[in-house]
Wavefront OBJ file of the C-alpha trace (Angstrom):
o trace
v 0.000 0.000 0.000
v 1.258 3.446 -0.912
v 0.177 6.499 1.055
v 0.853 10.059 -0.005
v -0.437 13.519 0.726
v -0.488 16.884 -0.905
v -2.282 20.094 -1.486
v -3.446 22.157 -4.393
v -4.873 25.613 -4.684
v -5.956 27.986 -7.376
v -5.952 31.704 -7.925
v -8.556 32.438 -10.544
v -7.720 30.094 -13.401
v -4.173 29.296 -12.190
v -3.622 25.939 -10.461
v -0.737 25.057 -8.122
v -0.106 21.606 -6.653
v 2.376 19.940 -4.321
v 1.844 16.201 -3.724
v 4.364 14.242 -1.654
v 4.924 10.492 -1.640
v 6.958 9.497 1.455
v 9.149 6.520 0.595
v 8.208 7.010 -3.044
v 11.507 8.073 -4.594
v 11.888 4.635 -6.164
v 8.735 5.197 -8.232
v 10.088 8.336 -9.895
v 12.150 6.668 -12.678
v 8.972 5.237 -14.240
v 7.164 8.594 -14.207
v 6.517 11.233 -16.836
v 5.485 14.829 -16.227
v 1.799 15.752 -16.283
v 0.993 16.435 -19.905
v 3.811 14.180 -21.160
v 7.393 14.899 -22.094
v 10.577 14.121 -20.194
v 12.401 14.987 -16.993
v 15.790 16.752 -17.016
v 18.225 17.155 -14.090
v 17.849 20.605 -12.546
v 19.951 22.747 -10.214
v 18.656 25.262 -7.695
v 16.296 22.884 -5.895
v 16.705 20.873 -2.694
v 17.767 17.246 -3.054
v 17.956 15.538 -6.438
v 15.707 17.504 -8.795
v 14.260 16.998 -12.273
v 12.424 19.639 -14.283
v 9.745 18.897 -16.885
v 10.156 19.888 -20.541
v 7.511 22.570 -20.037
v 9.349 23.998 -17.002
v 6.199 24.180 -14.886
v 6.735 20.980 -12.873
v 9.638 19.718 -10.793
v 10.161 16.383 -9.097
v 12.468 16.426 -6.086
v 13.818 13.334 -4.347
v 14.750 13.956 -0.706
v 15.088 11.441 2.148
v 13.551 8.714 -0.073
v 10.437 10.887 -0.570
v 9.150 12.102 -3.933
v 7.928 15.692 -4.050
v 6.170 16.864 -7.215
v 5.500 20.597 -7.387
v 3.661 22.263 -10.240
v 2.910 25.902 -11.047
v 0.939 27.503 -13.863
v 2.961 27.979 -17.057
v 2.985 31.744 -16.474
v 4.488 31.483 -12.977
v 7.472 29.160 -13.425
v 9.785 31.708 -11.768
v 8.069 30.851 -8.462
v 8.823 27.125 -8.791
v 12.243 27.024 -7.007
v 11.083 29.027 -3.960
v 7.752 27.204 -3.726
v 9.491 23.831 -3.945
v 12.041 24.753 -1.267
v 9.214 25.849 1.049
v 7.211 22.654 0.486
v 10.254 20.441 1.172
v 11.246 22.440 4.266
v 7.702 22.335 5.666
v 7.301 18.595 5.157
v 10.748 17.833 6.603
v 10.035 20.010 9.660
v 6.743 18.205 10.248
v 8.247 14.748 9.746
l 1 2 3 4 5 6 7 8 9 10 11 12 13 14 15 16 17 18 19 20 21 22 23 24 25 26 27 28 29 30 31 32 33 34 35 36 37 38 39 40 41 42 43 44 45 46 47 48 49 50 51 52 53 54 55 56 57 58 59 60 61 62 63 64 65 66 67 68 69 70 71 72 73 74 75 76 77 78 79 80 81 82 83 84 85 86 87 88 89 90 91 92 93 94
């Protein structure tokens, strides 16, 4: 059984999401970004990070957990800071 948690919110028509799968890092290699495409190694994120082709989704592997953070296409500049905050919050609560 796999258990995960996350949150999502919207501002008008823009959707943000941040699901987390504790112990789920091993599932990442079989994944593809939402909407298709590929993952590419990315710097500027906590842990081991992979950015989607579209640049609006990042997968971060930290402490054997899989974090997947997504912003609207028009707000990709917020992705590194949002991801760092999500990871820090989850690690502090864990």
